[in-house]
N, C-alpha and C positions, 0 to 999 in steps of 0.2 A: 504494498498499499504506499502511496506516494501522499506527501502532504504539501500545503502551501506555506510560503515564508509567513505569513498571518498566523496559521496554525502553529508554526513553530514559534513565534512571538508570544503565544498563548502561556507558553511553558516559562514561566519567572523564575531562572536558574542563577543565582547569585553566589557569591564568594564572603566566606566569613569566618572568623577568628574563634577557635576553641578557647573559653574562657574558665570551664570549671568542666570536671569528670566525675560520675559519681557509678557507683554499683548498681546493679538494676537485678535484684536477687529473684524478684518475683516475676522476672521475664520468664518465658517459655525455652526460649534459647539464649545463649549467653549473650550478652549486651551490656553495653554502658548508656548511662543517661548523660547525654551532652548539654552543655548551655553554649550557644554560638552568639556572637556578638556579627549583626551585620551592618552596622554603620547607622548612623542617625535617620536615614529615612524607612527603614525596616526594623531596627532595633535588636534586642536580644532575643533569641528563641531557645524553646527545648524540643529535644528530641530524642530518640534512642537508636543505637546503632549495633546490629548485631556484627560488630569489628573486633573481638576480644582475641579471636586467633593471631592476627598480625600486628595488635595496637594496644601495649600497655596503658594506663593512665597517663603517665610523664610522656609517652610518646605523642600525645594527643593535644595537651596543652600547650597554645599559644602556634598551634597548627592551623594554618587555612586550609578550609574545606569548602566543596562545592554543594549546594543544595537547593532543591525545588522550594521556594518559599510562596506558593500561591495556592498549594493543596487546603482543604479544609482541615481544622485541627482532628487528630484522630485519638480516640481514647485506647490506650494500651494497659489493662488493669486497671490501676490507681493513676497511672501516670498519663498526661495529654500531651501528645506529641506534637508540634506545630510546622515543621517542616521536614523534607525526606532528604536525609545526607547521601550523595551518590558515590559510587563507586562500580567496579569491575569485579566479576568473579575469576580467579586464579583457578588453574587445574585441577584444584581440590575444591571447586565451588567457595572457596572463603574470601570474603570482600576485600579489595585493594582499593580504598580512597583515590579520588580524581582531586585533584588542584592544580592552581597555577605554579609554573615552575619555578617562578620568583615573585616577592609579595607586589600584591595590588590592595588598594584601598577596600576596607570593607565595605561590602553592597555592592559591588561593580556586578553588573548584568553580564550574561555569555551571549558573546554575539558572534 
């Protein structure tokens, strides 16, 4: 299926910096709770991410990540996820995060 450029623009993918990482013991699969700063326009958002195979808490703090910021919030147990952090599956199906290869201002949109 092909999409138009207008369809692409409907998906708002932004970069933000992880400012906090917490355990998420209630999750069905191992995951972290992340707090991500997307800058002044979008602000700080929370999400969960099943990325514990490749990333320890300390690996994530201060790291820039890409996320879809215009999905509706999603309830995951007692936790409300506000954005979808993006990554690719490796050969074993474990998630590898995507991010800019050099620092950019928080809140920048993918284009």
